[in-house]
N, C-alpha and C positions, 0 to 999 in steps of 0.2 A: 809762198811769201811768209817770211817770218814777221810775226806781229809784235809790235810794242804795246798795244792795248786791245782790249776787247770789251766793248760796252754791251751789257745785256739787260734788255727789258727795263730801262730807266724811266722812272716816273717821278715827277716834282710837282708839288702843289703847296699852296699857302691858304691860310684862311683869312678872309676879309669880311669884317662884320659878320662873323659866324658863318660864312658862306665859303665853300671850298672853291679855290680857283686853281684849275689844273694848268700848269705851265709847259710841262713836258709828258708826252704821251708815248710810252712804249718804244723808247729810243734803243735800237741795237745797231752796232756797226763795228767794223775792225779797222786798225790803222797799222800798216806795215812799217817796219823799222826804216829809217832813212827816207820816207816818202812824205809828201805834203798832201794834206787833205784841206781843200777849201770848203767853207760853209757860208751859204748866203740864204737869203730870205728877208721878208719885210721886217720892220721894227716891231718887236713884240712876239716874233715867232719862236723865241726860246733859245736862241743862239748863245747869248752871253750867259745865261743860266746853265746851259750845257757846258760851256767853257770853265765856268767856276766848279761844277761838279767833277769835271776831268782834272781840275787843277788841285782838287781837294779842299776848296774854300768852303764849300757847302756840301752837304750829304744829300743824296737822292732820297725821296721819300719811299721808294722800293727800287729793286733792281742792284746791279753792281758793276764795278768796273774793275777788270783783271789787268794788271800791268806785267810786262815782261822786260824788265830792265837788265842789262849786261852786268851791272856790278852794284855793290853795295854803297849807299850814300851816307855821308856823315854830316848830320845837323842841318841839311839842307833837302829840299825836295828835288827829285829828278825831273819834275815837270815844273816848268816856270812860265808865267804868263805876262806878257808885255801889254799892259792896259791902254786904252785909247788916251786917257789923260796922263801923260807921263809927268805933267807937273806935280802931281801928287805922289810920284814914286821917288823923283830926285828932290832930296832935302835943298830947299833954296839957299841955306845959310851954310852948307858944307862944301868944301872944295872937291872937285870931281875925283882928284886923285885919292882923297881919303875915302870916298865913297867906294871906288873900285878896290882900293887895297883892303878894305874891310872884308869885301866878298872873297878876294883871294886868300886872304888869312883863313877864312872859314873852309874854303874848298881845299886848301893845302895843308890843313891841320897846323895852323900858326906859323906857316912859312910864306914868304912872298917871293914869287919868281918873276924878276924883271923881264925876263924874256917872254913870259906868259903874258905880262901887260902889254908888251909891245905887240904880240900876236893879237890880241883881243882888239887893241886900238886899230890895227891894220884891218881886221875882219869887219868892223863896224864903220871903218873910214872916218875915225874921229882923230883930229889933229892933236898931238901931244901939247901943243901950245895952250889947249884948253884945260889941262890938267889942274893948272893953278886957279881957275876960274871957280867961282861959287855957283850953285844951281841956277839962281835967278839971274845970273850974267849971261846965261846961254839962250840962244834962240830955240823956238819950238822944235826945230828939226834936230839941233844939237842936243837938247834935252833927251828926245827920243833915242838918239844914238848912244848917249850916256847911260839912259836906262837899260838899253839892250846889252851894252858892254858889261853893265853890273850883273845882268842875268847870265850872259855866257861865262862870266868869271867862275861861276860855281859849277860849270860843265854839265848842264842838264841834258837829258836824252830826248826830251820832248819839250818844244817851245811852242806856246799858243800865243797868236798874235790877234789882238782884239781891235778891229777896225784900225790897222796901221796906216791907211791910206786916206782917212777922213780929214776934212778940213786942210787939205794940202792942194797946191796948184799943180798942174799938169808935170812940170819938170820935177817937183819934189816927189811926186808919186812915181815917176819913172826911176828916179834916184833910189828910192827905197825898194822899188821892185828889183832893180839890179843888185841891190845889197843883199835882199833875201834869197835871190837866185844864186849869189855868190856863197851865202851861207849853206844852202843846199847842196852845192857842188863840192864845198871844201870841208865841211864839218860833218862828223858822224851823229847827226841829229834828225829827228822827225819834227814836222811842223803841222800845226792845225792854223789856218788862217781864216778868220771871221771877217767878212767884207761885204759890202753892198756893190763894190765895183766888179762887175763880172768879167770885162775884159782883162783886168789885172789878175784876177783869179784864175783865168784860163791860161795865162802865161806862167803863173807860179805853180799851179797845182797839178799833181798827178791824177787825183780824183776830185770830184766836186760833189757835194751833198746840198740838196735844196731842203729848206725846213719851211713848214707852213702851219700855223696855229699848233705849234708844240709837237709837230710830227715830222718825220723825214718822208717826203713825198717822192723823192728821186735821188739816187746815188749812182754814179757811173764815172768811168775814167773821163778825164777832162774833154779830150777831142770828141768822143762819142756824145757826151751830154751836150755839148754845144752845137754840134753839126746835126744831131738827131734826137732832140728832147722828146721824151715820152709823156710826161705829165702836163696837163693843161696849165698848171701854175708855172712851171719852168718855161713853157712857151710864152706865157704872160710876161714874166720877168725879162726874158730875152728881147721881145717886142719892146718893152718900156725902155730898155738900155738903148735900143737902137732908134727910139723916138718913132716907132712905127705902129704905134697903137691906133686902132680905129674906135669909133664911138661904141660900137657893139662890143668890143673887147672890154672896154671900161664898165659898160652896163653888166656884162657878164660877171666881172670881178665883184661888183657891188651886190648883185642880186644871187649870186651862187652861195651854195652851201659848203661842202667840203671840197668841191672842185672849182677850179677858177676857169 
């Protein structure tokens, strides 16, 4: 498999009150081109920190990430991240068309291609009737689609999705899952999806990686990981998702050290 990135021995730590807090511990993995990697784990397991390192927002304390992109990029990063709070990405006082045109100008070296705008709007299922609206006039779902359109306008090769299904009802989650599946089929792009929702990750991802306490405890292809989990923490998460936890499972999670 041709890879788009290879992470090698990533560590990340911060100092709080002169005490080092290790957030990521020896993270190594590969991501194939045009594939989707799902990442899950409890809050505080290091998922978002890892996403920010992969997107170049922060630098690891040690280790490195090698990228293998197919072309040179002008003024924009080939790695784009769709944050959970899209309200902070879409300017509430600017019209949607101005936000998207700005990205198109950057990506196309000062040229705006109307047909490309139409293609992007179709890809994210955003109505043209919303182009003249300002950010604050959009619903939460519309803001997320507009933010995604803005990202796709610069033609990234790697898209990182940070909790894209959170705070949504079932219908909205299914709509966005189908949207991302369409992007997977129709665009030449790799994706990393960070999410707590394991059933949705199973449908979207080619591979799934489980993180706990800053470490990767299991990584496998999606069908194998969900049908035959190997690590006790992965088994714990799957039981929790199915509301199938017993008292001894919860006690084990409280009393355990590295293993759950």
